N, CA and C of each residue as an Amber inpcrd file, in Angstrom:
protein
   567
  43.6460000  83.2920000  88.3340000  44.3090000  82.8590000  87.1100000
  44.5260000  84.0220000  86.1770000  43.5490000  84.9100000  86.1510000
  43.6570000  86.0560000  85.2660000  44.8540000  86.9260000  85.6250000
  45.1260000  87.0570000  86.9160000  46.2440000  87.9010000  87.3390000
  47.5870000  87.2800000  86.9640000  47.7080000  85.9580000  86.9380000
  48.9570000  85.3050000  86.5590000  49.2400000  85.5250000  85.0860000
  48.2360000  85.3120000  84.2310000  48.4570000  85.4890000  82.7960000
  48.6610000  86.9580000  82.4450000  48.0970000  87.8570000  83.2270000
  48.2930000  89.2780000  82.9630000  49.7290000  89.6820000  83.2670000
  50.3860000  88.9880000  84.1970000  51.7640000  89.3110000  84.5600000
  52.7790000  88.7660000  83.5690000  52.4110000  87.7550000  82.7630000
  53.3580000  87.1560000  81.8230000  53.8610000  88.1390000  80.7620000
  52.9750000  88.9300000  80.1050000  53.4990000  89.8720000  79.1190000
  54.4700000  90.8790000  79.7430000  54.1980000  91.2920000  80.9670000
  55.0920000  92.2470000  81.6310000  56.4450000  91.6070000  81.9050000
  56.4390000  90.3330000  82.3320000  57.7050000  89.6410000  82.5770000
  58.4690000  89.4170000  81.2780000  57.7360000  89.0600000  80.2080000
  58.3970000  88.8770000  78.9060000  59.0140000  90.1760000  78.4310000
  58.3030000  91.2770000  78.6190000  58.8290000  92.5850000  78.2260000
  60.0730000  92.9230000  79.0510000  60.0320000  92.5850000  80.3550000
  61.1870000  92.8220000  81.2190000  62.3720000  91.9680000  80.8000000
  62.1170000  90.7190000  80.4220000  63.1740000  89.8200000  79.9720000
  63.7900000  90.3290000  78.6740000  62.9110000  90.8020000  77.7460000
  63.4210000  91.3510000  76.4820000  64.2810000  92.5880000  76.7510000
  63.8410000  93.4190000  77.6720000  64.5930000  94.6160000  78.0210000
  65.9550000  94.2470000  78.6150000  65.9620000  93.2120000  79.4570000
  67.2100000  92.7460000  80.0640000  68.1640000  92.2000000  79.0030000
  67.6170000  91.4540000  78.0560000  68.4420000  90.9070000  76.9730000
  69.0030000  92.0390000  76.1230000  68.1820000  93.0270000  75.8030000
  68.6640000  94.1820000  75.0320000  69.7690000  94.9170000  75.7770000
  69.5760000  95.0650000  77.0850000  70.5880000  95.7480000  77.9010000
  71.9120000  94.9770000  77.8680000  71.8330000  93.6410000  78.0100000
  73.0500000  92.8160000  77.9690000  73.7150000  92.8840000  76.6030000
  72.9130000  92.8080000  75.5380000  73.4800000  92.9020000  74.1930000
  74.1190000  94.2670000  73.9570000  73.4850000  95.3120000  74.4740000
  74.0550000  96.6570000  74.3630000  75.3770000  96.7630000  75.0940000
  75.4590000  96.1600000  76.2800000  76.7060000  96.1610000  77.0450000
  77.7950000  95.3930000  76.3180000  77.4400000  94.2280000  75.7760000
  78.4200000  93.4370000  75.0210000  78.8970000  94.1920000  73.7790000
  77.9780000  94.8650000  73.1080000  78.3540000  95.6440000  71.9240000
  79.3100000  96.7690000  72.3060000  79.0550000  97.4240000  73.4270000
  79.9340000  98.5130000  73.8780000  81.3260000  97.9770000  74.1960000
  81.3980000  96.8250000  74.8710000  82.6870000  96.2180000  75.1940000
  83.4240000  95.8370000  73.9130000  82.7150000  95.2900000  72.9460000
  83.3160000  94.9070000  71.6780000  83.8710000  96.1240000  70.9380000
  83.1250000  97.2110000  70.9170000  83.5750000  98.4330000  70.2450000
  84.8520000  98.9630000  70.9000000  84.8880000  98.9990000  72.2350000
  86.0780000  99.4920000  72.9440000  87.2730000  98.5830000  72.6670000
  87.0660000  97.2710000  72.7160000  88.1450000  96.3230000  72.4650000
  88.7010000  96.4820000  71.0550000  87.8280000  96.5780000  70.0700000
  88.2810000  96.7370000  68.6930000  88.9730000  98.0780000  68.4820000
  88.4790000  99.1180000  69.1390000  89.1050000 100.4380000  69.0200000
  90.5120000 100.4250000  69.5810000  90.6780000  99.7990000  70.7450000
  92.0050000  99.7340000  71.3610000  92.9490000  98.8830000  70.5190000
  92.4490000  97.7940000  69.9760000  93.2810000  96.9430000  69.1360000
  93.6890000  97.6750000  67.8630000  92.7980000  98.4560000  67.3190000
  93.0750000  99.1810000  66.0870000  94.0720000 100.3100000  66.2560000
  94.1750000 100.8770000  67.4760000  95.0970000 102.0030000  67.6590000
  96.4720000 101.5500000  68.1070000  96.7320000 100.2360000  68.1500000
  98.0570000  99.7570000  68.5070000  98.2370000  99.4820000  69.9880000
  97.1780000  99.5970000  70.7860000  97.2690000  99.3260000  72.2140000
  97.4890000  97.8360000  72.4170000  98.3890000  97.4980000  73.3400000
  98.6590000  96.0950000  73.6460000  98.2480000  95.8010000  75.0720000
  97.7620000  94.6070000  75.3060000  97.3690000  94.2190000  76.6490000
  98.5770000  94.2020000  77.5630000  98.3100000  94.3080000  78.8780000
  99.3790000  94.4370000  79.8600000 100.4010000  93.3120000  79.7840000
 100.0310000  92.1180000  79.3860000 100.9630000  91.0060000  79.3450000
 101.8630000  91.0120000  78.1230000 101.5840000  91.8330000  77.1330000
 102.3550000  91.8510000  75.9020000 103.7220000  92.4730000  76.1440000
 104.7120000  91.9660000  75.4380000 106.0680000  92.4950000  75.5750000
 106.2210000  93.7650000  74.7520000 106.8500000  94.7970000  75.3290000
 107.0800000  96.0250000  74.5690000 108.3510000  95.9500000  73.7240000
 109.0100000  94.7840000  73.6940000 110.3090000  94.6600000  73.0370000
 110.1910000  94.1860000  71.5940000 111.1910000  94.5300000  70.7780000
 111.1640000  94.0950000  69.3820000 111.4790000  92.6020000  69.2570000
 111.1990000  92.0580000  68.1080000 111.4640000  90.6560000  67.7960000
 112.9440000  90.3590000  68.0360000 113.2230000  89.2600000  68.7290000
 114.5950000  88.8440000  68.9630000 115.2460000  89.4690000  70.1980000
 114.5830000  90.3940000  70.8530000 115.1230000  91.0140000  72.0660000
 114.2670000  90.5350000  73.2300000 114.9300000  89.9620000  74.2340000
 114.1520000  89.3640000  75.3220000 114.2800000  90.0750000  76.6640000
 115.1470000  91.0740000  76.7770000 115.3470000  91.7540000  78.0610000
 115.5570000  93.2550000  77.8810000 115.0690000  94.0190000  78.8820000
 115.2660000  95.4680000  78.8980000 115.7690000  95.8700000  80.2860000
 116.7520000  96.7310000  80.2990000 117.3050000  97.2670000  81.5380000
 116.8020000  98.6970000  81.7060000 116.3960000  99.0480000  82.9210000
 115.9420000 100.3990000  83.2280000 116.9650000 101.0330000  84.1620000
 117.5230000 102.1730000  83.7370000 118.5120000 102.8560000  84.5740000
 118.0280000 104.2470000  84.9510000 118.4820000 104.6810000  86.1100000
 118.1880000 106.0250000  86.5880000 119.3010000 106.4140000  87.5430000
 119.7720000 107.6340000  87.4130000 120.8310000 108.0930000  88.2950000
 120.5500000 109.5190000  88.7370000 120.5710000 109.7100000  90.0550000
 120.4140000 111.0380000  90.6260000 121.3350000 111.0970000  91.8420000
 122.3700000 111.9000000  91.7420000 123.3480000 111.9950000  92.8200000
 122.7740000 112.5820000  94.0970000 121.6110000 113.2210000  94.0100000
 121.0410000 113.9140000  95.1590000 119.8970000 113.1620000  95.8200000
 119.6130000 111.9520000  95.3610000 118.4840000 111.2020000  95.9010000
 118.9130000 109.7770000  96.2120000 118.5220000 109.2990000  97.3780000
 118.7960000 107.9200000  97.7500000 117.6400000 107.0630000  97.2520000
 117.9440000 105.9780000  96.5660000 116.9040000 105.1000000  96.0470000
 116.3170000 105.6300000  94.7500000 115.4550000 104.8360000  94.1720000
 114.8320000 105.2000000  92.9060000 113.4410000 105.7720000  93.1380000
 113.0220000 106.7100000  92.2870000 111.6800000 107.2740000  92.4180000
 110.6050000 106.2390000  92.0460000 109.3660000 106.4830000  92.4850000
 108.2750000 105.5340000  92.2060000 108.0950000 105.2260000  90.7190000
 108.3310000 106.1920000  89.8440000 108.1780000 105.9610000  88.4040000
 109.1140000 104.8570000  87.9250000 110.3640000 104.9110000  88.3520000
 111.3580000 103.8990000  87.9470000 110.9850000 102.5410000  88.5220000
 110.5730000 102.5180000  89.7750000 110.1560000 101.2600000  90.3960000
 108.9360000 100.6760000  89.6750000 108.0020000 101.5230000  89.2810000
 106.8090000 101.0620000  88.5640000 107.1890000 100.4930000  87.2000000
 108.1010000 101.1660000  86.4910000 108.5660000 100.6460000  85.2000000
 109.1970000  99.2680000  85.3650000 110.0490000  99.1390000  86.3490000
 110.7030000  97.8440000  86.5880000 109.6730000  96.7730000  86.9270000
 108.6860000  97.1370000  87.7280000 107.6460000  96.1740000  88.0850000
 106.8540000  95.7350000  86.8530000 106.5070000  96.6800000  85.9780000
 105.7720000  96.3460000  84.7460000 106.5850000  95.3620000  83.8890000
 107.8790000  95.6120000  83.7620000 108.7390000  94.7260000  82.9690000
 108.9200000  93.3720000  83.6530000 109.0120000  93.3860000  84.9780000
 109.1320000  92.1360000  85.7420000 107.8810000  91.2820000  85.5370000
 106.7040000  91.9100000  85.5530000 105.4450000  91.1870000  85.3350000
 105.4020000  90.5420000  83.9620000 106.0490000  91.1590000  82.9970000
 106.0740000  90.6380000  81.6220000 107.2680000  89.7200000  81.3780000
 108.0790000  89.4970000  82.4260000 109.2450000  88.6160000  82.3630000
 110.2920000  89.1070000  81.3630000 110.4670000  90.4320000  81.2570000
 111.4630000  90.9800000  80.3280000 112.4410000  91.9370000  81.0100000
 112.3870000  92.0700000  82.3370000 113.3280000  92.9400000  83.0340000
 114.6980000  92.2860000  83.0380000 115.6910000  93.0360000  82.5820000
 117.0410000  92.4990000  82.4980000 118.0220000  93.2920000  83.3380000
 119.2780000  92.8350000  83.3130000 120.3290000  93.5330000  84.0360000
 121.0270000  94.5170000  83.1050000 122.1330000  95.0850000  83.5570000
 122.8050000  96.1430000  82.7910000 123.3620000  95.6630000  81.4470000
 123.4360000  94.3650000  81.2320000 123.9130000  93.8440000  79.9480000
 122.8010000  93.5460000  78.9520000 121.5700000  93.8880000  79.2790000
 120.4280000  93.6020000  78.4000000 120.5570000  94.3660000  77.0870000
 120.0790000  93.7780000  75.9750000 120.1930000  94.4440000  74.6700000
 119.3350000  95.7080000  74.5430000 118.2190000  95.7770000  75.2480000
 117.3790000  96.9770000  75.2220000 117.6150000  97.7350000  76.5250000
 117.7780000  99.0560000  76.3920000 118.0680000  99.8760000  77.5700000
 117.1730000 101.1060000  77.5860000 116.5180000 101.3080000  78.7080000
 115.6780000 102.4800000  78.9160000 116.3610000 103.3160000  79.9920000
 116.8400000 104.4760000  79.6100000 117.5550000 105.3540000  80.5440000
 116.6520000 106.5270000  80.9100000 116.2280000 106.5560000  82.1580000
 115.4190000 107.6700000  82.6500000 116.3960000 108.7760000  83.0180000
 116.3610000 109.8600000  82.2550000 117.3330000 110.9400000  82.4450000
 116.8840000 111.9640000  83.4800000 115.5870000 112.2500000  83.5390000
 115.1070000 113.2630000  84.4640000 113.6410000 113.0220000  84.7870000
 113.2920000 113.2290000  86.0530000 111.9070000 113.1880000  86.5040000
 111.6850000 114.4500000  87.3210000 110.6780000 115.2080000  86.9270000
 110.3930000 116.4540000  87.6350000 108.9280000 116.4840000  88.0540000
 108.7100000 116.6810000  89.3460000 107.3640000 116.8600000  89.8870000
 107.2030000 118.3270000  90.2390000 106.1690000 118.9580000  89.7030000
 105.9070000 120.3720000  90.0070000 104.4850000 120.5280000  90.5310000
 104.3320000 121.5520000  91.3440000 103.0100000 121.8970000  91.8720000
 102.8280000 123.3930000  91.6950000 101.6580000 123.7760000  91.2000000
 101.3790000 125.2040000  91.0680000  99.9510000 125.4880000  91.5000000
  99.7390000 126.6890000  91.9740000  98.4130000 127.1230000  92.4000000
  97.6000000 127.4650000  91.1580000  96.3640000 126.9330000  91.1010000
  95.5170000 127.2780000  89.9540000  94.2640000 128.0460000  90.3560000
  93.9450000 128.0440000  91.6660000  92.8360000 128.8990000  92.1010000
  92.9810000 129.2390000  93.5850000  92.4230000 130.3900000  93.9220000
  92.4500000 130.9030000  95.2860000  91.0150000 131.1920000  95.6970000
  90.7010000 130.9240000  96.9530000  89.3550000 131.1700000  97.4640000
  89.0880000 132.6760000  97.5200000  87.9590000 133.1150000  96.9730000
  87.6390000 134.5390000  97.0400000  87.2210000 134.9770000  98.4520000
  86.8870000 134.0210000  99.2970000  86.4310000 134.3300000 100.6510000
  87.5950000 134.7100000 101.5620000  88.6370000 133.8420000 101.5930000
  89.7290000 134.0810000 102.5350000  91.1000000 134.2380000 101.8820000
  91.1670000 134.1440000 100.5660000  92.4410000 134.3250000  99.8650000
  93.3920000 133.1450000  99.9900000  92.9270000 132.0230000 100.5580000
  93.7550000 130.8220000 100.6970000  93.7010000 130.0080000  99.3990000
  94.7230000 129.1710000  99.2130000  94.7690000 128.2890000  98.0450000
  93.5530000 127.3660000  98.0650000  92.8740000 127.2690000  96.9410000
  91.7060000 126.3900000  96.8250000  91.9770000 125.1810000  95.9420000
  92.9350000 125.3190000  95.0050000  93.2000000 124.2280000  94.0670000
  94.6430000 124.2940000  93.5750000  95.2570000 123.1150000  93.4920000
  96.6120000 122.9760000  92.9670000  96.5960000 122.1240000  91.7060000
  97.6260000 122.2850000  90.9060000  97.8500000 121.3940000  89.7650000
  99.2080000 120.7340000  89.9590000  99.2300000 119.4080000  89.8370000
 100.4690000 118.6400000  89.8930000 100.8500000 118.2490000  88.4750000
 102.1260000 118.3830000  88.1560000 102.6250000 117.9570000  86.8500000
 103.8910000 117.1410000  87.0560000 103.9500000 115.9850000  86.4310000
 105.1580000 115.1730000  86.4360000 105.6380000 115.0600000  85.0010000
 106.9160000 115.3740000  84.8010000 107.5350000 115.3020000  83.4800000
 108.7130000 114.3400000  83.5610000 108.8280000 113.4860000  82.5690000
 109.9380000 112.5440000  82.5020000 110.6340000 112.6910000  81.1530000
 111.9670000 112.6010000  81.1720000 112.7740000 112.6230000  79.9540000
 113.5480000 111.3080000  79.9330000 113.5240000 110.6170000  78.7840000
 114.1810000 109.3120000  78.7140000 114.7750000 109.0580000  77.3350000
 115.7100000 108.1030000  77.3090000 116.3140000 107.5980000  76.0790000
 116.0380000 106.0970000  76.0100000 115.9880000 105.5920000  74.7790000
 115.7660000 104.1650000  74.5870000 116.6830000 103.6730000  73.4790000
 117.4560000 102.6180000  73.7820000 118.3500000 102.0310000  72.7820000
 118.1220000 100.5240000  72.6940000 118.3580000  99.9970000  71.5090000
 118.3020000  98.5600000  71.2850000 119.5950000  98.1760000  70.5830000
 120.3370000  97.2510000  71.1890000 121.6370000  96.8270000  70.6460000
 122.5250000  98.0310000  70.3260000 122.5960000  98.9570000  71.2510000
 123.4150000 100.1780000  71.1700000 122.9790000 101.1550000  70.0740000
 121.8480000 100.9260000  69.4380000 121.3140000 101.8570000  68.4410000
 120.1980000 102.6800000  69.0880000 120.3270000 103.9990000  69.0420000
 119.3500000 104.8810000  69.6640000 118.0390000 104.8510000  68.8950000
 116.9580000 104.5490000  69.6160000 115.6180000 104.5460000  69.0290000
 114.8380000 105.7920000  69.4420000 115.0200000 106.2130000  70.6840000
 114.3840000 107.4200000  71.2030000 115.4320000 108.1900000  71.9990000
 115.5090000 109.4840000  71.7600000 116.4790000 110.2970000  72.4910000
 115.8020000 111.5650000  73.0030000 116.0520000 111.8650000  74.2590000
 115.4470000 113.0270000  74.9180000 113.9300000 113.0690000  74.7420000
 113.3150000 111.9110000  74.7960000 111.8550000 111.8130000  74.6820000
 111.2540000 112.3750000  75.9640000 110.2310000 113.2090000  75.8250000
 109.6520000 113.8930000  76.9820000 108.1480000 113.6250000  77.0420000
 107.6890000 113.1930000  78.2070000 106.2630000 112.9630000  78.4450000
 105.8590000 113.6540000  79.7390000 104.6380000 114.1790000  79.7750000
 104.1180000 114.8400000  80.9740000 102.6770000 114.4470000  81.2080000
 102.3020000 114.3890000  82.4740000 100.9010000 114.2410000  82.8640000
 100.6200000 115.2490000  83.9710000  99.3850000 115.7380000  84.0010000
  98.9750000 116.7240000  85.0050000  97.6460000 116.3210000  85.6200000
  97.4790000 116.6740000  86.8770000  96.2170000 116.4740000  87.5920000
  96.0240000 117.6640000  88.5190000  94.7760000 117.9990000  88.7810000
  94.4950000 119.0610000  89.7410000  93.7240000 118.4660000  90.9090000
  93.8500000 119.1110000  92.0520000  93.1060000 118.6690000  93.2240000
  92.7520000 119.8630000  94.0920000  91.6300000 119.7350000  94.7790000
  91.1610000 120.7900000  95.6670000  91.9540000 120.7470000  96.9620000
  92.1130000 121.9150000  97.5500000  92.8690000 122.0120000  98.7900000
  92.0680000 122.7980000  99.8080000  91.9160000 122.2140000 100.9810000
  91.2240000 122.8840000 102.0880000  92.1940000 122.8820000 103.2660000
  92.5990000 124.0590000 103.7030000  93.5910000 124.1850000 104.7630000
  93.1230000 123.5280000 106.0570000  91.8210000 123.4210000 106.2670000
  91.3090000 122.7830000 107.4830000  91.4110000 121.2620000 107.4110000
  91.6240000 120.7300000 106.1980000  91.7730000 119.2790000 106.0110000
  93.1070000 118.9780000 105.3570000  94.1550000 119.5110000 105.9310000
  95.5020000 119.4110000 105.3590000  95.9630000 117.9650000 105.1810000
  95.7340000 117.1040000 106.1780000  96.1750000 115.7130000 106.0760000
  95.4930000 114.9880000 104.9200000  94.2020000 115.2180000 104.7420000
  93.4720000 114.5930000 103.6350000  94.0010000 115.1020000 102.2990000
  94.3150000 116.3880000 102.2140000  94.8440000 116.9630000 100.9740000
  96.2270000 116.3980000 100.6660000  97.0470000 116.2260000 101.6890000
  98.3850000 115.6500000 101.4780000  98.2750000 114.1970000 101.0250000
  97.3290000 113.4520000 101.5880000  97.0930000 112.0730000 101.1650000
  96.6230000 112.0370000  99.7120000  95.7150000 112.9440000  99.3510000
  95.2340000 113.0030000  97.9720000  96.3840000 113.3290000  97.0200000
  97.2730000 114.2170000  97.4220000  98.4310000 114.5660000  96.5900000
  99.3240000 113.3450000  96.3740000  99.5980000 112.5750000  97.4330000
 100.4280000 111.3610000  97.3080000  99.7710000 110.3520000  96.3700000
  98.4490000 110.1700000  96.5230000  97.7390000 109.2180000  95.6630000
  97.7430000 109.6730000  94.2020000  97.5900000 110.9750000  93.9770000
  97.6410000 111.5030000  92.6150000  99.0220000 111.2900000  92.0010000
 100.0760000 111.5570000  92.7610000 101.4390000 111.3580000  92.2540000
 101.6840000 109.8990000  91.9030000 101.2100000 108.9900000  92.7490000
 101.3690000 107.5660000  92.4600000 100.6350000 107.2000000  91.1740000
  99.4000000 107.6570000  91.0210000  98.6210000 107.3740000  89.8040000
  99.2880000 107.9920000  88.5750000  99.8470000 109.1940000  88.7300000
 100.5220000 109.8570000  87.6100000 101.7690000 109.0800000  87.1990000
 102.5200000 108.5670000  88.1600000 103.7240000 107.7890000  87.8480000
 103.3510000 106.4700000  87.1650000 102.2590000 105.8590000  87.6070000
 101.7930000 104.6370000  86.9430000 101.3780000 104.9350000  85.5000000
 100.6670000 106.0440000  85.2950000 100.2580000 106.4220000  83.9440000
 101.4780000 106.7070000  83.0720000 102.4430000 107.4310000  83.6140000
 103.6620000 107.7260000  82.8510000 104.4260000 106.4500000  82.4990000
 104.4930000 105.4920000  83.4130000 105.2040000 104.2480000  83.0960000
 104.5020000 103.5230000  81.9510000 103.1670000 103.5220000  81.9520000
 102.4270000 102.9010000  80.8410000 102.6610000 103.6570000  79.5330000
 102.6820000 104.9930000  79.5930000 102.9290000 105.7990000  78.3960000
 104.3330000 105.5710000  77.8510000 105.3060000 105.4470000  78.7350000
 106.6890000 105.1910000  78.3030000 106.7600000 103.8530000  77.5780000
 106.1630000 102.8190000  78.1790000 106.2040000 101.4940000  77.5440000
 105.4330000 101.4760000  76.2330000 104.3710000 102.2390000  76.1390000
 103.6310000 102.3460000  74.8860000 104.4830000 103.0500000  73.8280000
 105.1930000 104.0990000  74.2430000 106.0800000 104.8270000  73.3190000
 107.2290000 103.9320000  72.8550000 107.7650000 103.1160000  73.7720000
 108.8290000 102.1650000  73.4220000 108.2930000 101.1300000  72.4370000
 107.0960000 100.6120000  72.6840000 106.4900000  99.6230000  71.7790000
 106.2730000 100.2200000  70.3940000 105.8620000 101.4910000  70.3400000
 105.6620000 102.1650000  69.0490000 106.9910000 102.3120000  68.3130000
 108.0450000 102.6630000  69.0380000 109.3750000 102.7770000  68.4260000
 109.8310000 101.4220000  67.9020000 109.5080000 100.3610000  68.6320000
 109.8860000  99.0040000  68.1910000 109.1170000  98.5690000  66.9560000
 107.8720000  99.0100000  66.8250000 107.1010000  98.6970000  65.6200000
 107.7590000  99.3390000  64.3870000 108.3130000 100.5250000  64.5650000
 109.0150000 101.1910000  63.4600000 110.3060000 100.4540000  63.1200000
 110.9260000  99.8150000  64.1140000 112.1270000  99.0150000  63.8780000
 111.8280000  97.8510000  62.9560000 110.6540000  97.2500000  63.1460000
 110.2730000  96.0550000  62.3750000 109.9670000  96.4000000  60.9160000
 109.5900000  97.6710000  60.6420000 109.2280000  98.0550000  59.2600000
 110.4210000  98.1650000  58.3490000
């Protein structure tokens, strides 16, 4: 009997510790949520369009490329998910003028002189109009990532590069829509 009652304070202390841990986690989530709400961040389901505008058209033209790049497809998908993707007659128009993917060497192995690390940079230039009024013109956004390169694992490095480019295009599409939403907030003022 003595051993059972001796274990109760330890269990109570463990329960209190667990409750404190849960409360700490909830407090951290609350702080992040309030911080994001305070800086103008909108949840993924929110429309990036101004009041009274229900559709946005995304255009891209490159005479030297068949099909649209992943960034444009991702933007269209984001708008489709929010039920605001429109056709060429939509009142809001996002024109992707240029997308540039660059790769540069940032380090070389001192042992064999081979490339050890690359940096990928994707830059996009776009215009945004609402009812034929220019809201953003020649807006430029860039994201960069670096990755290690081992010549003996070339296939893995190429796969990592593709995954990084996809993640960078997704990030850029979110940044573009955030920039459009910010421009629309200025329209309302």
